[in-house]
N, C-alpha and C positions, 0 to 999 in steps of 0.2 A: 431357548437361547443359551449358547455355550458359555462356559466359564473360561477365563484365561485368555491368552492371546490367540489370534486367528492362525490357521495353519501357514507355516512358511516352508514346510518340507513334506515329503511323502510320509515320514514317520508320524508327523502330526495328523495327517489325514487318516492313517491307519488307526491311530489311537481314538479318533472320533468316528471311526467306521464310515468314512467317506470314500467311496470308490471314484467318483468324479465330481469335481467342484462345479457349481453353477457359474461362478465367475472367478477368473484369475486376474488379480489387480497388479499391474506393473507400475511401480512408483519410483520417482527419482530421488526421493528422500530416504533416510533410514526409516524403519517401521517404528513409529511412535504412536501408541494407542491412547491418544489424548484428544479431547474435543477441539483443541486449537489446531489440529492437523486435519486437513481436508480428507485425506485417505482414510483416516480413522472414522470420521463421521459417516462418509458414504458407505464404507464396508459394514459398520454397525447398523446403519439404517436398513441396508439390504438384509442383513442377518435377522433383524427384528421382524422383517416381512417374510421370513421363511427361506431365504436363499443362503446357500453356502458360499463363502468367499475365502480365497487363499491369497496371500501376499508374496510377491517376488520383489524384493527391495533392491534397487540399484544393480540390476543385472549387468553382466559384462557384455556391452554392446558389440564387442568385437567377436563374440562367440554366439553363433546362432542357437546353440543348444541351451544357452542360459535361460531362455524363456520357456523351455520345456520341462523345467524342474517339477512343476505340479501337474503336468499333463495337459491335455486338451480340455478346455472348459465346456460344459454342456450348453451354455447360453452365449457367452461373449467374453472377450478380453476387455478389461478396463485399463486405461492409461492416464496417469497424472505425472507431469514433469516435476511436481513438488510444490511446496508452499510458496515458492518464489518462481518467477520466470527463470529458466535455467541460465539465460544470458545475463540477467541482473545478478544472479547468484555467482556467476563466474567472473564477471568483469566490472571494474570501476567505470566511472563516467569517462575517464581518459582511455578506456579500452585496455587497461592493464589487467592481467590475470590476477585474481585474488589468490592469496596463499592459503586461505582456510575456507572451510564450508561448515557452518554451524549445524547444518541438517544431516551431516555425515558422521558416523562413529569416529570418535577421536578428533573431530574437526578437520579431517584430512580433505584435501581438494583432489579433484580428478576422478571421483567415483561415479560421475554421471557425464554424459556427452553434452556438447553444445546442442541447442535445439532438441532437448531430450525427447519431447513428445513425438516429434517427427522421426527421430532415430528409432525409438522403441516401436513405433507403428510399422515402419519398414522392416524391422527385425522380425516382428510377428508375421508379417505378410510373406516373408521368404519361406517360412516354415508351415504356417497354417493359412492356406489360400482362401478357405471357405468359412472361417470363423468370424462372426461379427466383431468389430472393434469399435468401442465407444471411448472417446477421449474427453477429458474434463480437467478441472483445476484451473489455476490462474493463467497458465501459459496458453492453454487451448481456448479459454474463455476470451481472452483479450486479443487473440489472433484469429478469431472465428471468421472474419471477413478479410478482404484484401487490406494490407496494412504496411506502413513504413517500418522497416527494420533498421534501427540505428547502428547495430554492430556490423552489418554487411553494407550499410548505406544503400540499401536496395528497397524497392517497392515489391512486396511479396504477395503471393496468392494466399487464399484462405488456407489455414493449417489443415483443414479437412482434406484438401487435395494432396498436399505435400506429405502428409502422414499416411495416406492410403486408408484412413479410417472410414467408417460408415456414417457415424453420427457424432456430433459434439453435444455433450450435456453442459451448457454454459451457465455461468452464475454459480450460486451455491449448490444447486443441484439435487437437494434431498427429495423433492417431489418428482422431478423429471426422471431421476434414476429408477425410482420404484415403478413408474409408469412404463419405462422402457423395459424393465425386467418382466413386468406382467405381460407386456405385449409379446416379447420374445418367448416367454414360457407358454403362451397360448397358441404358439405356432405361427404367428405372423412373421413373414419374411422381413429381414431388417430393411430391405429396400422399400418396403411398403409402410414403414413406420414414419409417417410424414406429418402427423397430427398432434404431436405432444409439445406443449409450451415449454420453453426453456431449452429447445434443441435446435440444431442446425443440421440439415441433410443435403445431399446432392442428388440431382436428377437430370435426365435428358428429355424429360417430358414436361415442358413448360405449360402445356395446355392443362395440366392437372393442378397447377398452382392457382388457388382461389384468392381473389381480392389482394393481390400482392402489389407492393410498391417497388418499381424497378429502378435499381441503382444504376449509375453508369457502369459500363462493362469494364472488366479488369484492364484490357488493352488500352481503352480510352483513358483510364486513370493513369496508367503507367506512362502514356505519351504526354498527358497534360495534367500535372499535379493539381491544377485548379479544380479539375473534375473530382479529384479525391476529396478536396475540401468540401465540395458540394455534397458528395456521398456521405461524408462523415456527419455533416449537419443533419441530414435525414436520419442517419442511424441514431444520433444523439437525441433526436426528438421522439424516437420510438423505443426507448428503454423502459417504458412503463407497461406493466402487465395488463392494465385496464384499457389503455388507449393505443398501445403499440400495434403496428401493422406488420404483416408478413413482408420481409425484405428479400429481394431477389437480385443476385449478382451474377452476371454472365461471364463465361470464359470461352476461349477458343475451343473448337470441337463440339460445340453445342452442349456444354456442361453448365449447369446452373447450381449455384450454392444458395440455399434457401434458409433464411433465419425465421423461425417462429417467434412470436412475442415471448417475453420472459415468463418464467414460472410465477404463479401468484405468490404474494408474500405469505410467510408463515404466521399463523395465529400464535398467541402467547401459549396456548395449550400445546400446539405442535412444537414450538421451540422448547418447551419444558420436557416433552417426551424425548426429543433428540439429545438433550444434555443429561437426561437421566439414564441413558443407555449404559451398559456395564463396561465402560472403558477401564483399562488397567491403569491409566493416568501416568504412564511412564514409557520409556523405550523398551524394546524387546531385550530380555536378559542376555541374549547372545552377544550384545554389544558391550557388556560390562568389562570384558577383558581389554577392550580397546579404549576404555575411558568414558564410555557412555556417549550420549548425543548432546553436544553443548546447547542446542536450541531449547532444551527442556528447562534450563535454568531461568529463561526469560518468562516462561508462562506457568511454571509449576505451581506458584502460589498467587496466581492472578485469576480473576473471574470475568468471563464474558457476559455482559448484561444486555447487549443490543447488537444489531447489525443494520446495515444500510446507512446512508448519509445524505442529508439534503444540503450539505455545505456548498457543493458545486465548485470546488477548486479546479481550475483548468488543468493542472498538472497531475491530478489524481484520477485513477481509473475506477474508483468505487462506483460511480454512476453506471459504468458498463458492466461491472461484475456483481455488486450487491444491490444496486438500484438506489433510488432516492427515498423510498418509503422505509422508515425506521420500524424495525420489528424487535420486540423485547421479550425477555423472560420474566416470569413472575418473581415476586420477592421470595416466595416459598422455595422455588427452584434454586435460586441463587444462594439462599441461606442454607439449604441442604448441602449444596456443593461446598460452601464455606466450612460447614461442620466437618466434611471429609478432609479438608485441608488441615484443620486443627488437630486431626488425629494422625497426621503424617509425622513420622519420627524426626524429620528434618525441619518441621515447622517451628519457627522461633517467635511466633506471635504477630508477624507482619504480613498482611495481605498487600501484595505489591501493586495491584491495580484492580479497579472495578470499572469496566467500560467496554469499548468497542472501537470502531473507526473514529467516532467522536464520543468521548465519555459522557458528556452532559446532554446527549440526545436520548430521551427515554420514551418518546412517543412521536407519531407522525407530526409533521410541521403544521398541518391544519386538518380539520375534521373530514373534509371532503376526499382526502387522498385514498381512503380505504374503499370508497365507492366509485369515485370519478377519476381517480388517478392523479398524477402530478401535472402541473401546468407545463405545456410544451414551450411556451414563449417567454417564460420568466423563471428566475430562480427564487428560492425562498428567502435567502439572506443577501443576495447580491443584485444590484449594487447597494441596496439598503433593505432592511427587513420588510417583507411583504405585510400589508395591513391585515392579512388573514393569519399571520404567523401566531401560533400559540406558544409564546415564550414563557415557560414556567418550569421550575425545578423541584416542585413539591414531592413528586414521586421518587425522584432520584435521591433527594435529601432524606426522605423517610427510609429508603433502602440503606443508605450509608449509616444512619443512626442505628438501625437494627444490627448491622454488621459490627459496629463498634461495641455493641453490648454483648456480643457472643463470648462465652467463657473461653479464655485462652487467647483472645485477640487483643493485642496491645495497640496496634495502629492499622488504619486502613488508608492506603495511599491511592492517589489518582495519577497515573503516569501515561495513559494512552492519549492524552491531549484534550484540552478544553477549547471549545470554540468561543473566544472571548466576546465577539460581537453578539452572539446569542445570549451569553451571560448578561451583558449590559442591557439587552432588550427586555429582560425580566424586571418588572417594576419592584418585585420583592427581592431584596438583597440577602435574604436568610441563607441561601446556598452559598453565595459569595463569601459571607462572613464565616460560615463553618468550613468552607474549603480552606480558607487561610488558617483558621484555628486548628483544624484536625487532620487535614488530608494532603498537606504538602511536606515532602520529605527533605526539607531544607531548601529545595529549589523547585520551581514550577516551570515546566516546559510549555511554551506557547509558540505559535507559528505565525508571526506577522509577515514573514517571508521577505518583505522589502519595505521601504518607506516612501518611494516615489509613487504617487497616485497613478501616473501614467503606466507604470509597470504593474501595479496592483490591479488595475483594470483588466489587463491581459491575463493576470493570474486568477481572476474571479474572486479576489479578496477585498475586504472592506477598506475604505480610505484610511490613511495613516492616522488621521485625527481620532478614529475610533480606538486604535491601539493605544494612543497617548492617553485617552480617557481611562482605559483599562489599567494602564501602568500606574496612573496617578491614584486611582482608587485602591489598587493592590498595595501600594506604598502606604496609603493612609490607614488601611486596615491592619497592616503589619505593625505600624507605629501604635495604633490603638490597643493592640493585644500584646505589645511589648515583645514582638518577634523580629528576628533578623533572617528573613527568608528572601531568596533571590529569584528573579525571573531569568530564565534561560531562553532567549528568543532564537527560534530557527530562522536562518536567513538563507536566501538562495541567490546565487550569482548567475549571470548570463541567461536569464529567462528571456524568451522572445519578448521584444519590446524594450529591453534594457540595453542602452548604449553606454559608452564610457561616461557620458554626462550623468546618467542616473546612478551609475556605480560610484562616482565621486560624491554625489548627493548622499548616498548611503554611508560612505566613509565619514563624511562631515557629521552626519547624525550620530554615528558611533563615537566620534570625537567629542561631541557635546555631551553625550551620555557618559563618557569616561569608561567605555566598555569595549573590549575586543573579544569576539567569540573565539572559542577554542576550535570549533568545528564549523565549516561552511559547506553547504551542499551546492555543488555546481549543478545546473539544470541537467537532468538525465532524461532524454527522450525515450520513454517506454511506450509500448504499443497501446493504442486506443485511448489516448488522452487528447484533449483540445490543444494543449501546449505542444504535443508532438506533431500534430497536424500543422500548427503554425511553424514549427521548426523545419519541417520538410517542405512545405509549400510557400511559406512566407505570407500566408493568408490566414486571417482569423475566421474560422468556419461559421462563427455566430453571425457575422455581418458581412463577410467576404471582403473586409478591408485589408490593406497591405500592412504588414508588420515587419519591423526591423528584426533580423535574426543574427545573432552572433554565432557563427560557425567556425571562425578561425581559432585554432587551438591557442595561439599566442594571445589573442585578444581575450579569450575566455580566462586564460591565466592571469591577465592583468585585472580583469573584473574581480576575480576571486581574491587576488592579492590586496586590492583596495579595501576589502572588508577586514582584512587582517594586516592593516598597514603598519602596525606597531612591531610586527615580527621582523627582526633584522634580515631574515632570509628573503623577505619579499621586497626589500628596499629598491633594488634596481627596477623591478617591475612596476612598483608604485610610482617611482619618478618618471618612468617612460609613459605610464598611463596618464599622469598629470600633465605632461607636456603634450601628449596626443589630444587631450581634452582641453588644451589651452588654459590650464589651471596652475601655471607656475607660481601663482600667488600663494599656493598652499605648500610651497617649498621655501622655508625660511625660519625665522626665530620668533615670529609672532604667535600669540596664543591660538590663532585660527589655523596655523600651519600643521600639516600632517607629518612632515619630515623636516629635519634641519639640514642646512648646508654644513659642509666640513671644510677643513683647510688641508691642502696638499702642497708639497714642495715641488716646484717645477725644475727643469734642468738647470736654469740659470740661478737657482737658489731663491727666487722670489716665491711668494705664496699667492694662491688664488683660491676662490671659494669653489667647493664642490659638495656634493650631497654626503651627508653623514649616515652611515649604515646602522646607527643605533637609535633607539627610541629616546627622546629627550627625557631626562629624569623628572623634570617638573610636570610632565604630562602624566606620569604614573602616580596620580594622587591616590593615597591609601583609601580614601573614602569613595572612590569612583569605580574601581575595577574589581571584578570578581576574581579572586585568586584561582589558580589552576588546581590547587590541591583539593582534598576531600571536604565535605561539609563539616566534619569534625574539626579540621584545621581552620576552616572559615570562622567557626564559633570561637576557637581558641584565640584567634587574632582580633576578635571583636571589631571587625571592620564594618563600617556603615556604608551601605551601597544604595545609590540612587537607581531605582528600577527604570 
């Protein structure tokens, strides 16, 4: 296994005495050799199995020669659009172009194309007609079958077809990529590699597909969105490696896109091996003169302890990408990585995070999952915890205690998110107590998302009463330990199922809490989520019921403004929303009102009431609202906050 970064130019190949690389990896991100970056993991895994890999980062897609930098690979080109879908990376939910890109040197935007995987695939095909192309990463994984594309507002084909690739390695891909490499190295034609779990291939020979579930054809789904809802429901029920079936999607011209079941979950030993590979743990030194890669700051002193999530949120694509079976690293593996962090010259004694998709998931939700798979017809936590759920935090707590005791470690924080309903399901509150005592950096981020049970049902989230119990206990524990730590709730506006009525309910809840969030996430329809299917079709694929969908940009702005009703800039929208919802009773001087009237002078010199564009001073109670400044300032002001 080689030392240092992987080859990025011919000189690097010559120094390693490589005449021809086995794989050339085209990536939409800057080259960062860290296990939080998918391209680093896949390339290091291939290297560990004896294959040579070279990296071409952010090639100029307007220049066909940009992908010839490392020559023709012996086995295949690999493509990843990046750690994010390129369209999410480029555009806000309002479809405005973002000005920065944290995954590009210097944070500059414009270094990758829209729909990067498709563009890179076609770029390669124009130059190398006969070289196999394998696409992977989040962009390819979540667009592997026909899907709704929010940015073009179109129903699109499988990315396998539009990119002219041969195979998709979907999901995390460590097992499937090695099997693909071995198959290609053995001389099997890429068109004959149809048998590997965790892959999607295309064929014109449907008679060779064994035991497949046939989804509605692309043309039928494009003509009738309800067909897409039916198709997605089938796909969602087949995301498990133990029970998942082969799925077949037909296209015009007799082409079929075939999805094999997901790759099996990694064992703890396999996870440990992957994270023990010789990553350089930073960006390539060639980026230094441009200021480095901003994204490294978020993960440099964080530890990944698990993957997979059985939370089942409707707006999250984790079920489609990582699956519902939680896979974990051993304590020894995580502690070894933590010791590496403590030796870094920039380490100040703070481990920023220990977690994954959900920090407090450290084992499968029940014993049967590793042999029988997950349940097809119910979730582990929604609408209430399953009777077979194993809710306990002993292993995670033991890990955190060991990390706290490491020499040089001052604090270990948890920032990747706590599933509060799972936390409350644990009869032993030892972890909850130590979470409050030792692992909150002044504020704990949680994701209730909404307070209307009607909307929460569509979101796949627990009832609001569960969140209220959590906040009450969090407050009691802080008081018990003499701490002033805040809850920062993530809230989402205009999710399918949310009308102005529910948006007003959320505003009233925030009024009673005395809290206005600084940030609000407007629902963002990304590929391969239940919520996106609802947004496109108006149908909940889980039960095929009709769902109200807010698509009008102005109504979306009103729903968002209601959550931040105290902001004077939102005044006009708030008043308009309250009138539209027939809640003018919330415009006035009473304690229950969201905004006050104001007085204006008419042409005749008389006065009449109108709305005031400022927040009533009496509503800004010092003990109720979290200040906008830093945690240091919060403690200086000694404010008492109701969570």
